[in-house]
N, C-alpha and C positions, 0 to 999 in steps of 0.2 A: 343440550339435549332437545331432540324435536318431540315436543308434546303429542304431536299427531302421528308419530311412529307406533307401530305396532310393538307390543311387548312379546318377545321370543323365548322359548324354550326348548331345550335339547339336551340328550344325553351326552355328556362330554368325554365320558371313557368308552372303550369298547363294549359292545353288547356281548353278553354272555355271562357266564359264571365267574365270580371273583371274589376276593375279601371286601373290597368297595366299590361303590360306583359314584360318580359325581353327575350331577344335574345342574345345568345353568339357566339363569332367567335373566333377561336383560330389556329394559324399556322403561317408559313412562310409569308402567304400573307394576312394575317388578315388586316393590315395597307392600302395597296393598294385596297383591295376589298371595305373597308369603304370608301376610298376617292372616289371610283368610284359610290357608290350608295348614299353618303350623300352630302348634300348641307349645309355648315354652316361655321362658322369662325374656324380657327385653334386655337389649345391650348395646354398647357402643358399634359404630361400624367397625369392619375389618376385625372382629372378634368372632370366634366360634362359639355358637350356643347351642346347648343340647336341648334337644325338645322332641316333638312327635309330628309326623305327618298324618294327618286325618281324612276321612271321607266325609262327603256331605252330613252324613248322620252321627258323625262324631267318633266312628270306630277308627280304630289303629290301622295304618298301613305299614308304618316302620317308625323306628326310633333313628333319629339322625342328628347330624351337626349342621346348622345353618350359619352362613356369614353373608353378611351384607356390606355391599361396597356402593357408598355414596359417588355419584357422578359429579363432576368428569374424572374422580380419582377412581377409576375402574378401568379394565383393558378395553371395553367399548367405549368408554367415555359416558355411559349412561349409568342409572341407578342399575345395579345388578346384583343377584342373589345367587350363591353356590350353596347346593345342598348335597351332604356327602351321606348315602345311605348304605345298608349292606349290599353287597354285590349280588347280582343274579337278574336275570331277564324277567322274571314276574315282578319282584318289588320294585325295580327301577322303572319298568313300564307303567305299572300302577301309580307311581308318583308323577310321572311324566302326563298321564292321562289326567290325573287330578289337577295338575297344573294347566293344562290344556281347556278343561271343563271350567276352571276359574277364571278364565278369559285370555290367556295366553295362546299364542299361535306356534305352531310347529316351525321351528328355524330350518331355513334352507341351508344347503351345503355352503360352508364358508361365510355364513351371513353374520356371525359374531366379529369375526376379523373384517369383514365390509364395513361393520358400523365403526369399528375402531378407526378405519382409515377415513370414512365420512366425518366423524368426528375429530379429525385432527390428531389421533393418538399415533398414528402409523403413516408414513407415506407408502407408496405402493411397492418400492422395492422391499421394504420391511414387511408389509403384509404377504408377498409372495414367499419371503423368508421363513414364514411361519410354517407353511407346508415343507419347506426343504429341512427345517430342524426335525420335523416329525418323521420324514423320509429317509434321513440320512442313515448310510449303509456303513460308514466309517467315521473314525475319529476325526479325520482330516474334513471330511464332507460336514460333520456336524461343526466343526469349529468355524468353518468358512462361513455355513448359514447363519451362525450365532452372530458373526461379524456383520453380516448384512442386516440381521435382525435388529443389531445394535444402532444401525444407520450408517454405517461406514461407506456403503456404495451410494447411498442417497446422498451423503455428504459430498463425495467426490463429483457426483453430478451437479449437485446444487452449486459447488464451487464453480465449474465450468460455467452453468446457466447465469450465475452473476457476473461473470466476466463477460459473457456475450450480450447480457442484459446492457452493461455499461457501455459496450462498442456500439450497440444498436441505438442506444438512447442518445449518444453524442451524434451519431449519424442523422438519426431522424430529426433531432433538434435543429441540427444546422438546414436540413431540407426544407421543415415547416415553418421555422423562425428566422430567416436570415436577418432581419431586423435587429434581432438580439446581438449581432456582431459575435457570434460563436465561432470560435477556431474550427475551420471544417477539417482539420489535421490532413495531411498528405496520404496517397496511397501506401506508402510505404510504412508510415506511422501505424494505419490501420492493420496492414498486413502484419506488424510486429505484435498487434494485439489478438489478432485472430489466430495467428499460428500457434500459440501455446494452449488454445482451446482445440484446434485440431489434433495437436500432440497428445492432449488428455484423453481425447476420444479414442485415438490410436491405441492407447495404453490399455484402457477399459475393452476395446475390442480384442486384444490380445488375449483377453482371459475367458474368450466365449468357449473355446476347445475343452480347457480345463474344467469350466463350468458343466458342461455337457457330460464331462468324465464322472465328475463327483456326482452329478444327479443320476445319471442312467449307467454308470459303468462302462467298462470297455468289453465289447464283445469278443472273447478270447476263445478260439477254437484250436481244441487239441485234435490234430489228425495225422493220419499216415497209413501204412499197410498194417495188415492184422499181424498181431502178436509183437508188437515192437515196443510195448509198453506205455501206450496212451493212458490206459485205465489207471496203471500204477503211478504215472506222472500226476493224475488228478488226485490219486489218495496222497501222494507226497507233498503236493502243493497245499491242500486241505489240512493234512496232519491227522487224517482219520480215513478209515476204509468206507469211502462213499460208493465205489465201483467194485463190481464183482472182478477179481483179477483171476484168470486161468492160463494155461498154456495151449489150450485148444483155440485155435484160430477162430474168428468170427463170435467171439462171446459176446460182445457188445453189439446188440442189434438196434438199439435206439440211441437217441442223444440223451446224455444226463447233464444238468446244468446245476452249478453251485456258484456263490458268491465268495470271492477271497480279498480279504483286505491286505493288499499289498503296499505297506509304508503308506497307508492312508488313501490309496487309489483302489477303488473298487474294481476288480476284474470279474466279470460273468463268465466263467470257466464252462466250457461246453465239451464234453467228452462225446466222440463221435464214432460210428461204426468204422472199421477199417475198410481201406480202398483197394478192392482187386476184383478179378474176373470171378462171378459166380453165377451158378444157375438157381441158387436158393431163393425163391420169391421174398421170403421176409429178410433175408441178408441184403436183397437189392432195394428193398424199400427203406431199410436202414441207411444204405449208402446214397440213395436219393435225399434223405433228409441231412446226411454230410454235406452233400452239395449245396442244399439250401443255406445250411449254418455258414459255409464259407462264402457265399454270395454276401451275408450280411456282417462278415467278419472284419473287426478293426485290428486285431492281433491274431495272428496265425503262428501257432507252436507246432510245427511238422516234427514229429516223432520219426526217427530211423534207427534200426538195429546197426550201431556202431561196431559190432563185433563182425558183420557180414560185409562183403563188398558192397560199394555204392551201386544204386540202381536208378534208374530215371524215376523223377517223382511224379506221381498221378494227381498231385495237390494243384489245384488252380487257384491262386492267390488273388483276390480281387485288387484292382487298382487302388492305390493308395493305402493299402493295408500293410502293416508293420509284419515282417516275415522272418521269424527265427528258425533254424534247423538244430534240432536237439539229437544227439546221438547218444542214445541209451545203452545201457550194458557194457558201460566202460570197465567195469570190474571184471569183465572177461577178456579186456583188451581190446583196441581199436584197431580195426583192419587197415592196413597200409594204405589202401586205396583213397582213404579220406584224407591223407596228409595234405593234397593238395586242394582240398574243397575249401571254399571260402566261407566265414562268418558261421564256423560251426560251434556247437556247445556240448563239449563232452558231459554226460551225467550217467550217474548209476542210481536208478530208482531202488534197486537194492540196499545201498549203502548210504545214500544221499549225499555222495561225494557228487561236487559240482553244483548243488542246488543254490547255495548262496550266491555264486556266480550267476547262475541263471536268473535269479532274482533281481540282482543287481543290475544286470543288462536290461531286462523288461523295464523297469524303473527309467533306467537312463536312457532308453529309446522314447519311452512315452514322454519324459519330461524335457527332452532334447531343445523344443523349441521354448522352454519356458526358463525361469530363472533358478536353474542350478537343481533344484529338488522340491518335491512337494511341500516341503516346509515353508515355501515362498508363496504358496498359493492362498493369499489372504482374500482375494475377491475373486468373484466368478460370475460374470453376467449370463443370463438366460436367453433363450431364442427371442423373446419380445424386446428384451433391451437391446440385443444385436441387431433386430431389424432398425430399431429407432436410430442407434449409433451410426449404422450404415447410411441412412437417409440423411441425418445430421451432417455427417462427415461429406456427403455429396454436396449438400448445399453449401457448406462453408468452402468446399473446392470451388464451386460456381462463383461465390462470392469473390473469392480471391481472382479467379479469371476475371471476372467483371472490373475490379479495382485494377488489374494489370493492363486491361484494355482501355482505362480511362473511359468506361462506359458512365452512364448518368447514375449517380449514386443511388437514385431510387431502385435501380435493379439490384445493386448489391444489398440494399435494405431488404428486399423481397426475400432474397436467399437466406440473410441472417435471421429475418424473422421466421422462417421456415425451419431453420435448424433449431432455433429456440423453442418452438413448438414440439419439435421431437424429443429435446431434452426434457420438456415438460411434461411429456407423455410417460417417461420413463419413472418419474416420482410422482405422478398424478397430480401436477399443477397447472394452472394457467398463468399465463406472463403478461397479458395485455396490460391490467391494471399497474402491474408492477413497474413495466416499462414507463408509464405516464408518471408513476410517483417518483421514479428517478430523473426525468426530464425535468420536471416541475421543481423538485427539491435540489437538484445541482445546478440548473441554470437560470433559475430565477425568472422563468418566463412570466410574463403578463405583469410585472411588476409597475 
């Protein structure tokens, strides 16, 4: 614990009215500040103690439960105090003000987790996972975030890092200390040690799309002509009446958005205004918003009236988006004109027939480039990880090219060191001293 670091305090639960609220205090003066504001018996660490938080004049603010965590056995690695009080803006604010007046500083956003990282309690991937756990929208997203919080992603990166450190240590030892009779290894041998690292990076890189899906959801636009059942489809997928359904064309004038948990994949469903020729200014604005939603769509569910003959589609699907055509009203019978149409999904929003097949098709299309099903999504890198992985991959490829061209080994070493730096950035570690440690311990240089 850094004795010069400020002691910070903050409300750990959402502001507002509730049954209970929790405040956190962390830093070198956490225990003295708690002693100053708390009146109650003493007790061992990690034990809740009933007592009172009092003002400077001794008057009561609230009756609370106080728990002390002695560093480094705490979330932040510092001396930490948690205070559980009655929920409500006024009482929690009064306690926080008391802590600040006693010498604590208001914590900045994410500062408790930042201190956990700085004190070696978490690596960067775990620190990032804290927010992923909090913001998870589905069980699958939560499970993936928890695996990252437990260190699984960091362990994968660390394994690749250690393999690369060994290669670089050997290569640099041969370059810098030729008198030690170190086997230089051939280019083919070095290739054989670098290629598994490159393969591991590609495996992590392949999880980037699923990571974005789990964190942000799939922008799914329900669109089509008026009165084909777009709002009915939204309600059917959600399982409750979210949108107004009417036989009057043009009922939906604005976009409606809800999140659907589809086998662990969050779909951001967007119900849109029907596309048609209209002179109604409000309806025109709704259709303009439909066009805007389509521009950002990743999955387009185009609803058609399967009971009527096919008509030219007015839907403009953006490049790269998945597009499914849903023929609603199959309970009335499908028009023969649809028999030759490819990739159609018959559905009845009235009876629910075809819904299971629609859901299965959506899941299959979204997971077609992954390992079978969402259940296989155990790790998911984020945009920061992906950027570092891409740079590391490029440096490793450059190193392989240098070795293949029989270039001076110093050039390959530069690329290997750059790749190692990118991997270190993912978990928030430095690598220079570790390389030196490996060199001196494995090759007995300077004996």
